[in-house]
PAPA-644638 format. One line per 8 residues: number of its first residue (from 1); for each residue x, y negated, z negated of C-alpha. Coordinates in Angstrom, 3 decimals, always signed. Layout:
NUM = X,Y,Z  ...
This chain:
1 = +18.634,+26.648,+8.670  +17.097,+28.273,+5.526  +17.071,+26.832,+2.114  +15.501,+29.012,-0.701  +13.251,+27.532,-3.158  +12.757,+29.977,-6.120  +9.608,+29.060,-7.748  +7.084,+31.091,-5.680
9 = +3.741,+31.681,-7.371  +3.254,+34.595,-4.703  +2.560,+37.365,-7.220  +0.753,+35.179,-10.062  -2.575,+34.608,-8.178  -2.138,+30.903,-8.867  -2.951,+28.382,-6.071  -0.242,+25.892,-5.322
17 = -1.350,+22.133,-4.806  -0.923,+20.592,-1.432  +1.328,+18.063,-2.694  +3.760,+20.578,-4.296  +3.548,+22.754,-1.143  +4.455,+20.003,+1.057  +7.319,+18.842,-1.085  +8.724,+22.440,-1.176
25 = +8.480,+22.599,+2.717  +10.264,+19.161,+3.255  +12.947,+20.130,+0.656  +13.648,+23.336,+2.453  +13.808,+21.943,+5.914  +17.321,+21.418,+7.190  +17.653,+19.220,+10.087  +19.389,+20.690,+13.142
33 = +22.621,+19.107,+14.059  +23.196,+19.978,+17.640  +22.894,+17.139,+19.919  +22.896,+16.685,+23.737  +23.305,+13.663,+25.992  +20.420,+13.182,+28.408  +19.313,+10.472,+31.207  +17.141,+7.580,+29.859
41 = +14.195,+8.670,+32.179  +14.102,+12.208,+30.594  +14.245,+10.955,+26.934  +10.614,+10.473,+26.357  +9.436,+12.247,+23.124  +13.052,+13.088,+22.091  +14.713,+12.257,+18.668  +17.657,+9.985,+18.765
49 = +20.627,+11.272,+17.169  +22.625,+8.269,+16.308  +21.841,+4.425,+15.631  +21.935,+2.483,+18.792  +23.032,-1.107,+19.000  +23.192,-3.824,+21.733  +26.630,-4.872,+23.356  +24.753,-7.636,+25.236
57 = +22.226,-10.422,+24.587  +18.703,-10.282,+25.885  +18.046,-12.563,+27.677  +21.726,-13.062,+28.515  +21.265,-16.723,+29.190  +18.683,-19.580,+28.521  +15.784,-18.997,+30.965  +12.654,-20.626,+31.852
65 = +9.343,-19.329,+30.262  +7.349,-21.199,+32.874  +7.143,-22.028,+36.554  +8.104,-25.733,+36.622  +11.062,-28.160,+36.324  +14.121,-28.424,+34.400  +14.941,-31.974,+33.209  +17.402,-33.785,+30.957
73 = +14.950,-34.994,+28.259  +16.711,-38.300,+28.254  +15.981,-38.946,+31.922  +12.116,-38.653,+31.380  +10.108,-41.859,+31.445  +6.339,-41.828,+31.721  +5.102,-42.063,+35.578  +8.873,-42.131,+36.754
81 = +9.535,-40.077,+39.968  +12.492,-38.005,+39.889  +14.171,-36.308,+42.797  +14.552,-32.433,+43.048  +18.334,-31.579,+43.276  +18.165,-27.799,+43.548  +15.938,-24.830,+43.496  +16.605,-21.823,+41.272
89 = +14.748,-18.643,+41.772  +15.082,-15.913,+38.944  +18.149,-13.828,+39.394  +19.998,-16.869,+41.101  +22.882,-18.901,+39.432  +22.218,-22.356,+38.725  +24.639,-25.262,+39.119  +24.746,-27.925,+36.386
97 = +21.899,-30.468,+36.720  +22.612,-33.903,+38.144  +21.776,-36.870,+36.036  +18.600,-38.484,+36.943  +17.337,-35.383,+38.846  +15.129,-32.276,+38.166  +15.648,-28.594,+39.035  +12.727,-26.575,+40.517
105 = +12.504,-23.340,+38.364  +10.362,-20.288,+38.240  +9.681,-17.966,+35.239  +12.772,-16.172,+34.356  +15.099,-18.719,+36.216  +18.346,-19.572,+34.567  +18.442,-23.070,+33.004  +21.044,-25.222,+34.511
113 = +23.846,-26.628,+32.454  +22.951,-29.814,+31.066  +19.122,-29.305,+31.139  +17.311,-29.104,+27.866  +13.581,-29.096,+28.641  +11.145,-27.369,+31.124  +7.967,-29.084,+32.282  +5.235,-26.858,+33.642
121 = +4.215,-27.224,+37.289  +0.569,-27.870,+36.048  +1.851,-31.080,+34.323  +3.717,-32.279,+37.549  +2.669,-34.026,+40.788  +4.767,-33.539,+43.889  +5.522,-36.603,+45.647  +7.321,-37.280,+48.939
129 = +10.546,-38.363,+47.173  +10.385,-36.303,+44.099  +8.241,-35.167,+41.123  +6.211,-37.377,+38.900  +5.276,-35.781,+35.414  +1.715,-36.420,+34.004  +2.646,-35.337,+30.447  +5.735,-36.256,+28.307
137 = +6.907,-32.789,+26.926  +8.576,-32.159,+23.641  +12.321,-31.535,+23.954  +13.316,-27.983,+24.292  +9.962,-26.942,+25.460  +9.372,-23.787,+27.598  +13.027,-22.463,+27.250  +13.702,-18.910,+26.261
145 = +17.064,-19.022,+24.512  +19.929,-16.496,+25.240  +19.464,-13.678,+22.582  +15.992,-14.652,+21.667  +14.936,-10.954,+22.105  +18.134,-9.074,+21.125  +21.647,-10.458,+20.081  +24.891,-8.882,+20.615
153 = +25.414,-6.258,+17.758  +21.796,-5.940,+16.878  +20.723,-2.408,+15.840  +17.861,-1.435,+18.266  +16.849,+1.913,+17.463  +17.646,+3.725,+14.277  +18.869,+7.577,+14.130  +15.778,+9.981,+13.764
161 = +13.572,+7.675,+15.913  +10.943,+9.469,+18.163  +11.485,+7.792,+21.581  +8.185,+6.197,+22.991  +7.865,+4.329,+26.183  +8.709,+0.957,+24.555  +11.968,+2.404,+23.166  +12.953,+3.555,+26.741
169 = +12.073,-0.056,+27.901  +14.349,-1.662,+25.195  +17.324,+0.479,+25.891  +16.931,-0.119,+29.695  +17.036,-3.874,+28.772  +20.439,-3.466,+27.378  +21.855,-1.386,+30.117  +21.641,+2.057,+28.407
177 = +21.351,+4.954,+30.923  +21.878,+7.870,+28.578  +20.896,+8.756,+25.097  +22.250,+11.099,+22.473  +19.340,+13.131,+21.227  +18.859,+16.315,+18.960  +18.296,+19.478,+20.973  +15.002,+20.753,+21.104
185 = +13.677,+23.085,+18.313  +12.988,+26.519,+19.316  +9.772,+27.918,+17.673  +8.491,+31.443,+17.959  +4.739,+31.854,+17.883  +3.352,+35.047,+16.744  -0.385,+35.942,+16.912  -1.427,+39.136,+15.001
193 = -4.767,+41.004,+15.691  -5.943,+43.905,+17.574  -9.077,+41.928,+18.343  -7.326,+39.427,+20.209  -7.499,+39.141,+24.204  -5.760,+36.574,+26.324  -8.001,+34.256,+28.319  -8.436,+35.565,+31.922
201 = -8.986,+39.048,+30.940  -12.394,+40.610,+30.100  -13.334,+40.530,+26.629  -14.956,+43.864,+25.411  -17.372,+44.009,+22.575  -15.511,+43.469,+19.215  -12.645,+41.433,+20.771  -12.171,+37.787,+20.804
209 = -10.156,+35.417,+22.913  -6.797,+34.245,+21.538  -7.362,+30.482,+20.789  -4.759,+30.310,+18.158  -1.741,+30.750,+20.421  -2.807,+27.804,+22.714  -3.616,+25.478,+19.879  -0.141,+26.140,+18.454
217 = +1.502,+26.106,+21.704  +0.011,+22.753,+22.593  +0.805,+21.193,+19.230  +4.432,+22.410,+19.382  +4.864,+21.165,+22.919  +3.467,+17.779,+22.014  +5.957,+17.729,+19.080  +8.722,+18.333,+21.545
225 = +9.589,+21.981,+20.656  +10.340,+24.772,+22.974  +7.794,+27.876,+22.358  +8.702,+31.561,+22.699  +6.127,+34.222,+22.094  +6.255,+38.060,+22.172  +2.532,+38.124,+22.976  -0.149,+39.430,+20.796
233 = +1.167,+41.469,+17.931  -0.689,+44.704,+17.108  -2.052,+45.150,+13.623  +0.431,+47.758,+12.431  +3.304,+47.395,+9.957  +5.765,+48.626,+12.498  +4.787,+46.378,+15.477  +4.604,+43.375,+12.931
241 = +8.038,+43.857,+11.499  +9.561,+44.451,+15.037  +7.984,+41.163,+16.446  +9.269,+39.191,+13.274  +12.783,+40.618,+13.748  +12.846,+39.735,+17.459  +11.467,+36.250,+16.743  +14.239,+35.724,+14.087
249 = +16.859,+36.061,+16.715  +15.005,+33.995,+19.402  +14.010,+31.067,+17.455  +14.898,+28.250,+14.936  +11.564,+28.732,+13.166  +8.726,+31.489,+13.142  +5.117,+30.582,+12.896  +2.462,+32.994,+12.747
257 = -1.260,+32.876,+12.632  -3.185,+35.587,+10.887  -1.954,+38.484,+8.637  -1.048,+36.634,+5.554  -4.240,+37.013,+3.605  -5.039,+40.150,+1.384  -6.854,+42.471,+3.759  -5.657,+46.055,+4.548
265 = -4.920,+45.035,+8.055  -2.870,+41.946,+7.089  +0.745,+43.147,+7.644  +2.558,+39.850,+8.076  +3.149,+39.088,+4.303  +4.545,+42.485,+3.551  +6.717,+42.564,+6.725  +8.186,+39.094,+5.914
273 = +8.914,+40.282,+2.308  +10.738,+43.474,+3.650  +12.943,+41.622,+6.247  +13.527,+38.582,+4.119  +11.760,+36.593,+1.208  +8.470,+34.761,+0.735  +8.629,+31.501,-1.426  +5.237,+30.061,-0.924
281 = +1.738,+31.735,-0.563  -1.799,+30.530,-1.195  -2.512,+26.996,-1.494  -5.315,+24.919,-3.159  -6.504,+23.463,+0.259  -9.475,+23.859,+2.457  -9.327,+25.069,+5.056  -6.061,+27.112,+4.674
289 = -5.695,+28.860,+1.409  -3.715,+31.807,+2.771  -0.553,+29.980,+3.938  +2.793,+31.475,+3.615  +6.285,+30.153,+3.628  +9.681,+32.114,+3.587  +12.279,+33.509,+5.663  +13.059,+36.430,+8.062
297 = +16.570,+37.464,+8.282  +17.603,+33.719,+7.432  +15.210,+32.290,+9.988  +12.476,+29.882,+8.263  +9.026,+31.447,+8.625  +5.597,+29.762,+8.306  +2.531,+31.928,+8.076  -0.775,+30.119,+9.024
305 = -4.096,+31.393,+8.324  -6.053,+33.234,+11.189  -9.144,+31.195,+11.391  -8.828,+28.667,+14.067  -9.612,+25.367,+12.292  -7.528,+26.657,+9.347  -4.665,+26.949,+11.912  -5.254,+23.440,+13.142
313 = -5.529,+21.707,+9.851  -2.537,+23.655,+8.048  -0.153,+23.050,+11.004  -0.913,+19.341,+11.167  -0.667,+18.744,+7.394  +2.081,+21.294,+6.567  +3.891,+22.861,+9.443  +4.214,+19.509,+11.455
321 = +6.101,+17.487,+8.972  +8.524,+20.415,+8.230  +9.157,+20.874,+11.955  +9.528,+17.010,+12.228  +12.147,+16.914,+9.525  +13.989,+19.862,+11.064  +13.953,+18.111,+14.405  +15.731,+14.974,+12.865
329 = +12.638,+12.652,+12.612  +13.046,+9.893,+10.036  +9.353,+9.688,+9.420  +7.471,+12.943,+8.765  +4.209,+11.464,+7.227  +1.310,+10.377,+9.311  -0.281,+6.911,+8.614  -3.640,+6.975,+7.004
337 = -6.305,+4.312,+6.161  -9.292,+4.176,+4.121  -12.926,+4.691,+5.611  -16.277,+4.845,+4.050  -18.015,+8.107,+3.821  -21.283,+8.057,+5.942  -22.673,+10.975,+3.900  -22.817,+12.328,+0.423
345 = -22.344,+15.657,-1.317  -22.525,+16.673,-4.951  -20.832,+19.843,-4.574  -17.411,+19.932,-6.402  -14.621,+21.900,-4.469  -11.679,+23.040,-6.422  -9.306,+22.566,-3.496  -8.154,+19.604,-1.546
353 = -10.217,+19.262,+1.678  -9.491,+18.131,+4.948  -12.792,+17.457,+6.591  -13.043,+16.931,+10.342  -14.973,+13.762,+10.930  -15.661,+11.153,+13.557  -15.527,+7.560,+12.582  -18.109,+5.021,+13.870
361 = -18.519,+1.338,+13.457  -21.416,+0.385,+11.332  -21.928,-3.308,+11.234  -18.114,-3.895,+10.972  -17.577,-1.033,+8.517  -15.762,+2.235,+9.581  -17.969,+5.095,+8.558  -16.880,+8.799,+8.552
369 = -19.299,+11.229,+9.915  -18.767,+14.856,+9.221  -18.596,+17.342,+12.244  -21.487,+19.771,+12.509  -19.499,+22.584,+10.742  -16.672,+22.538,+8.375  -16.240,+26.326,+8.675  -12.718,+27.511,+9.080
377 = -13.745,+29.648,+11.884  -15.392,+26.884,+14.112  -12.708,+25.165,+16.164  -15.239,+23.214,+18.456  -15.926,+20.703,+15.569  -12.282,+19.364,+15.858  -13.007,+18.594,+19.574  -15.892,+16.290,+18.478
385 = -13.805,+14.771,+15.502  -11.541,+11.746,+15.489  -9.428,+13.091,+12.396  -9.308,+14.400,+8.932  -11.131,+12.921,+5.997  -9.051,+13.904,+2.772  -11.275,+14.719,-0.292  -9.606,+15.168,-3.574
393 = -10.046,+18.443,-5.357  -13.245,+18.414,-7.803  -14.270,+15.152,-6.202  -18.026,+14.359,-5.247  -18.494,+12.561,-1.847  -20.389,+9.585,-2.398  -22.092,+7.596,+0.653  -20.400,+4.319,+0.895
401 = -17.335,+5.379,-1.216  -13.871,+4.746,+0.418  -11.689,+7.961,+1.249  -8.304,+8.237,+3.132  -8.677,+9.133,+6.855  -5.889,+10.468,+9.016  -6.605,+9.879,+12.782  -5.642,+12.833,+15.104
409 = -3.728,+10.416,+17.230  -1.247,+9.979,+14.241  -0.956,+13.813,+14.052  -0.176,+14.459,+17.609  -3.459,+16.338,+18.173  -4.864,+13.971,+20.839
């Protein structure tokens, strides 16, 4: 599952652009090929492995869109009373309509052969000897035609579609009980740092709780991946190399947080290079400059920064589309739309920024309001935010100017 890209600026000191890095990641992502057949009621959030077409029409026969009466249009005369010849509930077979009569129908009832119009019960008056209509309808009114929703042979769902509840409903409507989907991607999550303590234990002075694992595990689970972890990896070259080698056997992809910067205790980069190769390192984005991409014993490796908000942003914007392509998704990029900045800033930043912002309605205009802190070490600001505001490099922020906004709902972070 590894495709090498031999233009790494790893040792040049050059920061690679976000666009170039994303293109390299997507180019290197090789979708998994293994599939499995699963029951429809277990298919939510899975990726369809083949195009799916319908062998039936939906609805299978003409049916009534209203409670009312089926008639032959030629029989209708203003003020005329017509007898009721039969009553057809939804799910019952209808006999052919008799000339000069009406058929009592309900929403979803099959249209009798020979009837060509339905009159709503609100436009009808029930008399002792039949029904009188208060309005002359248009011919063909209130009939849902066979195949109006789906025709025989229609492609319903394309290969690579992530199954949402509405997809399951449509598949059920054509009688599909099982679906061919790609197997789940197995992702190993490595958190490095002697300072990390798992929640539930005491946190001595100098230690911090390990938030990155839970952020990543949650994002990966939301993405439909299976997560494996060796636990917190000690800050030694030996422990780092051992954890990476084990992860390469256990998983389809390895994701780490921390250890890919330039500090003396950052051992991940060196360990990856000793066990495999590194093709991407250090990006011109904020937060998230120290991001790495390569392979460990043939298993793809993505090294995220250690700061919590940098982990969130780099995963959402770079690791997530890579993993989506590997999972067979036919759409990897989130939707974005323009909003107006509700603030200004003269400072020019040399890296593309992804600001955590909330969006408020200001007299019909969507305005982006920045979170209280944009520090890469502050994760709580993401809880208060609605998504990411994208600021191009070397670009001032002008109040009222338009910038692209990516909602967290598009990124699977909500």
